[in-house]
C-alpha positions as CSV (number, residue, x, y, z in Angstrom):
1,M,-45.5,-6.2,-37.2
2,P,-42.3,-6.2,-35.0
3,K,-41.8,-9.0,-32.6
4,E,-42.2,-8.1,-28.9
5,T,-38.4,-8.5,-28.3
6,E,-37.5,-6.0,-31.1
7,L,-37.0,-2.3,-30.2
8,K,-38.9,0.0,-32.5
9,P,-38.0,3.7,-32.0
10,A,-41.0,5.9,-31.8
11,S,-39.3,8.9,-33.2
12,G,-36.5,7.7,-35.4
13,A,-33.9,8.2,-32.6
14,T,-31.5,5.4,-31.9
15,P,-31.9,3.9,-28.4
16,L,-28.7,3.9,-26.3
17,I,-28.9,0.1,-26.1
18,A,-28.2,-0.1,-29.8
19,I,-25.0,1.9,-29.8
20,A,-21.4,1.7,-28.6
21,A,-20.9,4.8,-26.4
22,A,-18.5,6.4,-24.0
23,A,-19.6,8.6,-21.1
24,V,-17.0,11.4,-20.9
25,D,-16.1,14.0,-18.3
26,T,-13.3,16.5,-18.0
27,E,-11.9,18.6,-15.2
28,T,-10.3,21.9,-16.2
29,T,-8.5,24.9,-14.9
30,G,-11.6,27.0,-15.1
31,P,-15.2,27.5,-16.5
32,D,-14.3,29.4,-19.7
33,A,-13.9,26.8,-22.5
34,T,-11.9,29.3,-24.6
35,K,-9.3,29.7,-21.9
36,A,-9.5,26.5,-19.7
37,R,-6.9,23.8,-19.9
38,V,-7.8,20.2,-19.4
39,I,-6.3,18.6,-16.3
40,Q,-8.3,15.3,-16.2
41,I,-10.2,13.2,-18.7
42,G,-12.4,10.4,-17.6
43,A,-14.4,8.0,-19.7
44,I,-16.2,4.7,-19.4
45,G,-17.4,2.5,-22.2
46,I,-21.1,1.6,-22.6
47,A,-22.2,-1.4,-24.7
48,H,-25.8,-2.7,-25.1
49,G,-27.0,-0.1,-22.7
50,K,-24.7,-1.2,-19.9
51,V,-21.4,0.2,-18.4
52,V,-18.4,-1.9,-19.4
53,Q,-16.3,-2.0,-16.3
54,E,-13.2,-3.2,-18.2
55,A,-13.3,-0.1,-20.5
56,Q,-12.3,2.8,-18.4
57,L,-10.0,5.8,-18.9
58,D,-8.7,8.1,-16.2
59,L,-5.9,10.5,-17.1
60,L,-4.4,13.3,-15.2
61,I,-2.8,16.0,-17.4
62,D,-0.2,18.6,-16.6
63,P,-1.8,21.8,-18.0
64,G,1.5,23.7,-18.2
65,E,0.3,26.4,-15.8
66,A,-0.8,26.7,-12.2
67,I,-4.3,25.4,-11.4
68,P,-6.3,28.2,-9.9
69,S,-7.3,27.5,-6.3
70,E,-11.0,28.3,-7.2
71,A,-10.9,25.4,-9.7
72,S,-9.3,23.1,-7.2
73,L,-12.1,23.8,-4.8
74,V,-14.5,22.5,-7.4
75,H,-12.8,19.2,-8.5
76,G,-10.1,18.7,-5.8
77,I,-7.2,18.4,-8.2
78,T,-4.1,20.5,-7.3
79,D,-0.8,21.3,-8.9
80,A,0.8,18.5,-6.8
81,D,-1.7,16.0,-8.3
82,V,-0.7,16.7,-11.9
83,D,3.1,17.1,-11.2
84,G,4.7,14.5,-13.4
85,A,1.5,13.8,-15.4
86,G,1.6,13.7,-19.2
87,S,0.9,16.5,-21.6
88,F,-2.4,17.1,-23.3
89,P,-1.2,15.8,-26.7
90,D,-0.3,12.5,-25.0
91,A,-3.6,12.3,-23.2
92,W,-5.5,13.3,-26.4
93,A,-3.9,10.4,-28.3
94,Q,-4.9,7.9,-25.5
95,F,-8.4,9.4,-25.4
96,Q,-8.9,9.0,-29.2
97,A,-7.6,5.4,-29.0
98,F,-10.1,4.7,-26.2
99,I,-13.0,6.3,-27.9
100,G,-12.5,4.7,-31.3
101,D,-15.9,4.7,-33.0
102,R,-18.0,5.1,-29.8
103,I,-20.5,7.9,-29.6
104,L,-19.7,10.4,-26.8
105,V,-22.3,11.1,-24.1
106,G,-22.1,13.1,-20.9
107,H,-23.4,15.7,-18.6
108,S,-22.3,19.1,-19.9
109,I,-20.8,17.3,-22.9
110,G,-20.9,20.6,-24.9
111,F,-18.4,22.2,-22.5
112,D,-16.2,19.0,-22.4
113,L,-16.1,18.9,-26.2
114,A,-15.4,22.6,-26.5
115,V,-12.5,22.5,-24.1
116,L,-11.1,19.3,-25.7
């Protein structure tokens, strides 16, 4: 019989409190993951079910093309904001280093992973 302080999953799923995770979000040049370019990657670490304030990533990325005004209306990021920002390969390397062995979670994570 488990102790009262032990977590016993009812379904075999692993509770979030038991994993190292990162909540991830991207902003892009559009809604089509096959054509969109990433212009921002944000992530925050989660450990023991709590946000780790010290573990944050916020990268602006120059997409190498103009950001459509329709996209800027959604996320507020303009060409001027990414002027001088790094390239996607540089951001990807930083993102991978930040993520490490964390499990990725997020709202619309399927889109984010597809565009990444």
